[in-house]
C-alpha positions as CSV (number, residue, x, y, z in Angstrom):
1,M,0.0,0.0,0.0
2,I,2.8,2.4,0.9
3,K,4.5,1.7,-2.5
4,N,1.2,2.4,-4.3
5,K,0.8,5.7,-2.4
6,I,4.4,6.7,-3.3
7,G,3.8,5.8,-6.9
8,I,0.6,7.9,-7.1
9,G,2.3,10.8,-5.4
10,T,5.2,10.6,-7.7
11,L,2.9,10.5,-10.7
12,I,1.0,13.6,-9.5
13,L,4.3,15.4,-8.9
14,L,5.5,14.5,-12.4
15,I,2.2,15.7,-13.9
16,L,2.5,19.0,-12.0
17,L,6.1,19.5,-13.1
18,V,5.1,18.8,-16.7
19,V,2.3,21.3,-16.5
20,M,4.5,23.9,-14.9
21,A,7.1,23.4,-17.6
22,L,4.4,23.9,-20.3
23,I,3.1,27.2,-18.9
24,P,6.0,29.4,-20.1
25,A,5.6,27.9,-23.6
26,V,1.9,28.6,-23.7
27,S,2.5,32.1,-22.4
28,A,5.2,32.7,-25.0
29,Q,2.8,31.6,-27.7
30,E,0.1,33.9,-26.4
31,E,2.4,37.0,-26.0
32,K,0.7,39.9,-27.7
33,D,2.1,41.7,-30.6
34,Y,2.1,45.4,-29.8
35,S,3.8,46.5,-33.1
36,V,2.1,49.2,-35.2
37,T,1.6,48.8,-38.9
38,T,2.8,51.4,-41.4
39,E,-0.8,51.9,-42.5
40,N,-2.1,52.5,-39.0
41,A,0.8,54.9,-38.3
42,F,-0.1,56.7,-41.4
43,K,-3.7,57.2,-40.3
44,H,-2.5,58.5,-37.0
45,A,-0.2,61.1,-38.6
46,N,-2.9,62.3,-40.9
47,A,-5.6,62.4,-38.3
48,N,-3.5,64.5,-35.9
49,M,-2.3,66.8,-38.7
50,I,-5.8,67.5,-39.9
51,S,-7.0,68.0,-36.4
52,F,-4.3,70.6,-35.6
53,I,-5.0,72.4,-38.8
54,A,-8.8,72.5,-38.4
55,A,-8.5,73.7,-34.9
56,G,-6.1,76.5,-35.7
57,T,-3.4,75.0,-33.4
58,P,-0.4,77.4,-33.1
59,G,2.3,76.5,-35.7
60,F,-0.2,74.9,-38.2
61,E,-1.7,78.1,-39.6
62,N,-0.1,77.7,-43.0
63,W,-0.5,74.0,-43.4
64,T,-3.5,74.1,-45.8
65,G,-2.4,72.2,-48.9
66,A,0.0,70.0,-47.0
67,S,0.0,66.2,-47.4
68,V,1.8,63.4,-45.6
69,D,4.1,61.1,-47.6
70,P,2.7,57.5,-47.0
71,N,6.2,56.0,-47.1
72,P,7.9,56.8,-43.8
73,L,11.5,56.4,-42.8
74,E,11.8,53.6,-40.3
75,L,13.9,54.5,-37.2
76,Y,15.1,51.7,-35.0
77,D,16.4,51.6,-31.4
78,I,20.0,50.5,-30.8
79,N,18.5,47.3,-29.3
80,G,17.2,46.4,-32.8
81,K,13.6,47.1,-32.2
82,K,11.6,49.4,-34.5
83,L,11.1,52.7,-32.7
84,F,9.4,55.3,-34.9
85,F,7.9,55.8,-38.3
86,R,9.1,59.2,-39.4
87,F,6.5,60.7,-41.9
88,S,7.5,63.7,-44.0
89,V,4.9,66.4,-44.6
90,Y,5.1,68.3,-47.9
91,K,3.5,71.5,-49.2
92,E,4.1,72.6,-52.8
93,N,6.8,69.9,-53.0
94,K,8.7,71.4,-50.1
95,L,9.4,69.5,-46.9
96,I,7.8,71.5,-44.1
97,D,7.6,69.0,-41.3
98,T,8.2,65.5,-39.9
99,I,5.9,63.5,-37.7
100,D,7.2,60.7,-35.6
101,V,4.7,58.0,-34.9
102,C,5.6,55.3,-32.3
103,A,6.1,51.9,-34.0
104,D,5.1,50.0,-30.8
105,K,2.1,50.5,-28.7
106,T,4.1,50.0,-25.5
107,L,5.9,53.3,-26.2
108,G,2.8,55.4,-25.2
109,P,0.9,58.1,-27.2
110,S,1.1,57.5,-30.9
111,I,2.5,60.9,-31.9
112,Y,6.0,61.2,-30.3
113,D,7.3,64.3,-32.0
114,I,6.5,67.0,-34.6
115,V,9.3,69.0,-36.0
116,F,8.8,72.1,-38.1
117,D,11.4,72.9,-40.9
118,P,13.4,69.8,-40.1
119,E,17.1,69.8,-40.8
120,P,17.9,67.4,-43.7
121,Y,20.0,64.3,-42.9
122,K,22.0,61.9,-45.1
123,A,20.5,58.5,-44.3
124,T,21.8,56.6,-47.4
125,E,25.3,58.1,-47.1
126,A,25.4,57.3,-43.3
127,M,24.4,53.7,-43.8
128,K,26.9,53.3,-46.7
129,K,29.7,54.7,-44.6
130,S,28.9,52.5,-41.6
131,I,29.1,49.4,-43.7
132,E,32.4,50.6,-45.2
133,I,33.9,51.1,-41.8
134,A,32.6,47.7,-40.6
135,K,34.2,45.9,-43.5
136,S,37.4,47.8,-43.0
137,E,37.8,47.3,-39.3
138,Y,36.4,43.7,-39.2
139,S,37.3,42.3,-42.6
140,D,36.8,38.7,-41.3
141,G,33.4,39.6,-39.8
142,K,29.9,39.0,-41.1
143,I,27.5,42.0,-41.3
144,K,24.2,41.1,-39.7
145,S,22.3,44.3,-40.2
146,T,22.4,48.0,-41.0
147,N,19.6,50.3,-39.8
148,L,18.9,53.9,-39.2
149,V,18.7,54.3,-35.5
150,V,18.1,56.8,-32.7
151,Y,21.4,56.3,-30.9
152,S,21.3,59.2,-28.5
153,Y,17.9,61.1,-28.7
154,P,17.4,63.2,-30.7
155,R,20.5,62.2,-32.6
156,I,20.0,59.9,-35.5
157,G,22.6,57.7,-37.3
158,A,23.3,54.5,-39.1
159,M,24.2,51.4,-37.1
160,T,25.9,48.4,-38.6
161,V,26.2,45.3,-36.6
162,V,29.1,43.0,-37.6
163,K,29.9,39.6,-36.0
164,D,33.4,38.3,-35.6
165,K,33.4,34.8,-37.2
166,T,36.2,33.6,-34.9
167,T,35.1,34.9,-31.5
168,G,31.4,35.3,-32.2
169,I,31.6,38.8,-30.6
170,E,29.3,41.4,-32.2
171,H,30.5,44.9,-32.8
172,R,28.4,48.0,-33.6
173,I,29.5,50.8,-35.9
174,F,27.7,54.2,-35.6
175,V,27.7,57.0,-38.2
176,D,25.8,60.2,-37.5
177,A,23.2,60.9,-40.2
178,Y,23.9,64.7,-40.2
179,S,27.6,65.1,-39.9
180,L,28.5,61.6,-41.3
181,N,31.1,61.3,-38.6
182,E,31.7,58.0,-36.9
183,V,30.4,57.9,-33.3
184,E,32.2,55.9,-30.7
185,D,30.2,53.1,-29.2
186,K,30.4,54.0,-25.5
187,P,27.8,54.5,-22.8
188,A,26.5,57.9,-21.8
189,T,28.2,59.7,-18.9
190,E,27.5,62.9,-17.0
191,T,29.5,64.9,-19.5
192,E,29.1,62.9,-22.7
193,P,25.9,61.9,-24.4
194,G,27.2,58.5,-25.5
195,I,25.0,55.7,-26.9
196,W,21.8,54.7,-25.1
197,S,18.6,52.9,-25.8
198,M,15.6,55.2,-26.0
199,Y,13.3,52.2,-26.0
200,D,14.6,51.0,-22.7
201,K,14.4,54.4,-21.2
202,I,10.7,54.9,-22.2
203,L,9.8,51.5,-20.7
204,T,11.6,52.2,-17.4
205,N,8.3,52.5,-15.5
206,G,6.6,49.6,-17.3
207,K,4.3,49.4,-20.3
208,E,0.8,49.2,-18.9
209,N,0.2,53.0,-18.7
210,N,1.9,53.5,-22.1
211,L,-0.6,51.0,-23.6
212,K,-3.5,53.0,-22.1
213,E,-2.1,56.2,-23.6
214,W,-1.8,54.5,-27.0
215,Q,-5.4,53.3,-26.8
216,K,-6.5,56.9,-26.2
217,S,-4.5,58.0,-29.2
218,D,-6.0,55.3,-31.3
219,E,-9.5,56.2,-30.3
220,L,-8.9,59.8,-31.1
221,A,-7.5,59.0,-34.5
222,K,-10.4,56.8,-35.3
223,S,-12.9,59.4,-34.2
224,I,-11.3,62.1,-36.3
225,E,-11.2,59.8,-39.4
226,Q,-14.9,58.9,-38.8
227,A,-15.9,62.6,-38.3
228,A,-14.1,63.5,-41.5
229,A,-15.6,60.6,-43.5
230,N,-19.1,61.8,-42.4
231,K,-18.3,65.1,-44.1
232,G,-17.0,63.4,-47.2
233,V,-13.4,64.3,-46.3
234,N,-10.5,61.8,-46.9
235,I,-7.9,62.5,-44.2
236,N,-5.2,60.7,-46.2
237,A,-5.5,63.2,-49.1
238,A,-3.8,66.7,-49.3
239,V,-5.6,69.1,-47.0
240,T,-7.7,71.7,-48.9
241,E,-9.2,74.9,-47.7
242,E,-12.7,73.5,-48.6
243,N,-12.2,70.4,-46.4
244,I,-10.8,72.4,-43.5
245,K,-13.8,74.7,-43.7
246,K,-16.1,71.7,-43.6
247,L,-14.3,70.3,-40.5
248,S,-13.7,73.5,-38.6
249,D,-17.0,75.5,-39.2
250,E,-19.1,73.0,-37.4
251,G,-16.5,71.9,-34.9
252,V,-16.3,68.4,-36.4
253,V,-12.7,68.1,-35.5
254,K,-11.3,69.6,-32.3
255,S,-7.7,69.8,-31.2
256,S,-6.6,68.8,-27.8
257,F,-4.5,72.0,-27.6
258,T,-5.5,74.5,-25.0
259,G,-3.6,77.2,-23.4
260,K,-2.2,80.7,-23.8
261,I,0.3,81.7,-26.5
262,L,3.0,83.8,-24.8
263,D,4.5,86.8,-26.5
264,I,8.1,86.0,-25.8
265,N,11.1,85.2,-27.9
266,G,12.2,81.6,-28.0
267,I,15.5,80.6,-26.4
268,G,17.9,77.8,-27.6
269,Q,18.4,74.5,-25.8
270,E,21.7,74.5,-24.1
271,R,21.8,70.7,-24.5
272,D,20.0,68.3,-26.9
273,V,17.9,67.0,-23.9
274,F,16.9,70.4,-22.5
275,C,13.6,70.8,-24.4
276,G,11.7,70.8,-21.1
277,P,14.1,73.1,-19.2
278,A,14.1,75.6,-22.1
279,C,10.3,75.6,-22.2
280,I,10.2,76.1,-18.4
281,R,12.8,78.9,-18.5
282,M,10.9,80.8,-21.1
283,V,7.7,80.7,-19.0
284,C,9.7,81.7,-15.9
285,K,11.1,84.7,-17.7
286,Y,7.6,85.7,-19.0
287,Y,6.1,85.7,-15.5
288,N,9.3,86.5,-13.7
289,Q,8.7,83.6,-11.4
290,P,10.5,82.2,-9.5
291,T,13.2,84.8,-8.9
292,P,16.0,84.7,-9.6
293,I,15.2,82.9,-12.9
294,P,16.8,79.4,-12.7
295,T,19.2,78.2,-15.4
296,Q,18.3,75.4,-17.8
297,D,20.7,73.2,-16.0
298,T,19.2,73.9,-12.6
299,I,15.7,73.2,-13.9
300,Y,16.9,70.0,-15.5
301,R,18.6,68.8,-12.3
302,G,15.3,69.3,-10.4
303,D,16.1,72.3,-8.2
304,G,15.3,70.2,-5.2
305,L,12.2,68.5,-6.7
306,W,13.9,65.4,-8.1
307,N,17.4,63.9,-8.4
308,W,19.2,62.2,-11.2
309,N,21.3,59.0,-11.1
310,P,24.8,60.2,-12.0
311,A,25.0,57.5,-14.6
312,S,21.9,58.7,-16.5
313,I,22.1,62.4,-16.2
314,Y,22.0,64.2,-19.6
315,T,21.0,61.0,-21.4
316,S,17.4,61.9,-21.6
317,G,15.0,64.8,-21.2
318,L,12.5,65.6,-18.6
319,S,9.3,63.6,-18.7
320,A,5.8,65.2,-18.9
321,N,5.3,64.4,-15.2
322,D,8.5,66.3,-14.3
323,V,7.2,69.4,-16.0
324,V,3.8,69.0,-14.2
325,V,5.7,68.6,-10.8
326,W,7.7,71.8,-11.6
327,A,4.5,73.7,-12.5
328,T,2.8,72.5,-9.3
329,Y,5.6,73.4,-6.8
330,R,7.2,76.4,-8.5
331,W,4.3,78.2,-10.1
332,G,1.4,76.8,-8.0
333,K,-0.3,75.5,-11.2
334,T,-1.7,72.0,-12.0
335,G,-2.5,70.2,-15.2
336,T,-0.9,67.9,-17.8
337,I,1.2,68.6,-20.8
338,A,1.2,65.1,-22.5
339,S,-1.1,66.2,-25.3
340,V,1.1,69.1,-26.4
341,A,4.5,68.0,-25.4
342,S,5.5,67.3,-29.0
343,I,4.3,70.7,-30.1
344,L,6.3,72.5,-27.4
345,N,9.4,70.4,-28.4
346,S,9.1,71.3,-32.1
347,R,8.8,75.1,-31.3
348,I,12.1,75.3,-29.4
349,K,14.9,76.6,-31.5
350,T,17.8,74.2,-31.6
């Protein structure tokens, strides 16, 4: 009897172990795909553009007649994951703007950045040069991939990954897409921007809230598309005055932008990641509060409201929440800026 009990117990244990072993495999199969298709990203770019134009959002006053190129540039993270779809906006065959749409729903709101009068870069030349350097420095290596990446936001460049056939070690070659200079593959420090993963930085606090923000963006885009369709307007076509009149006269499409436009000259960012501090300093100067007016570096470091890990300082900008915290404790104001963060970013002179 004892042997039978042991045998049954062992059988049950084995069954449990098999079931437990199978759970990860099932979970892996059921893992959701959060990637965004080019078509869906295109709809988001168009929906937001037409919304801003119809609502008279600052900066979009002269966009009537503009259209979004449906073939975006795909920007990757240094970890190999697709990061953004960069759509070009043209008016009278002239590039007037770029719109970055997140390529993964876990990255948050769909529209990440809008840049007016973007500086042209040399994507093809940068990728060609990175491959040439890889072949020269690792002649016995095998090139695995070459992509256009965001290697130190907002810096963009080509990244070629080459694998040493003998050791199996992989090496990365970076070439800046603007200067075409090779960029050393080293981590960011307090004084040097270095190479860092924007994807990992965005997901530092998890993805659940980001997924909710994406869902809000998707619902907004769909509502704009439907509202336009009800008026016989195709949001994927070039924006005409007639169509804008249809949408704006009856308030069919409304922008999420609210606020006051300050009559103050723009100031330059002292560092690539100082978009938030530059915006805050402009408002501080306008209202002369607090006094003395803090420097961009003081604002960035938190001025007692937050602290940076020495290893990550200057590797990324302030979050929307950081700006809200500043407004709450330094100006006595409350609210959110997530819906207009990209517009503020694009209006700062760099």
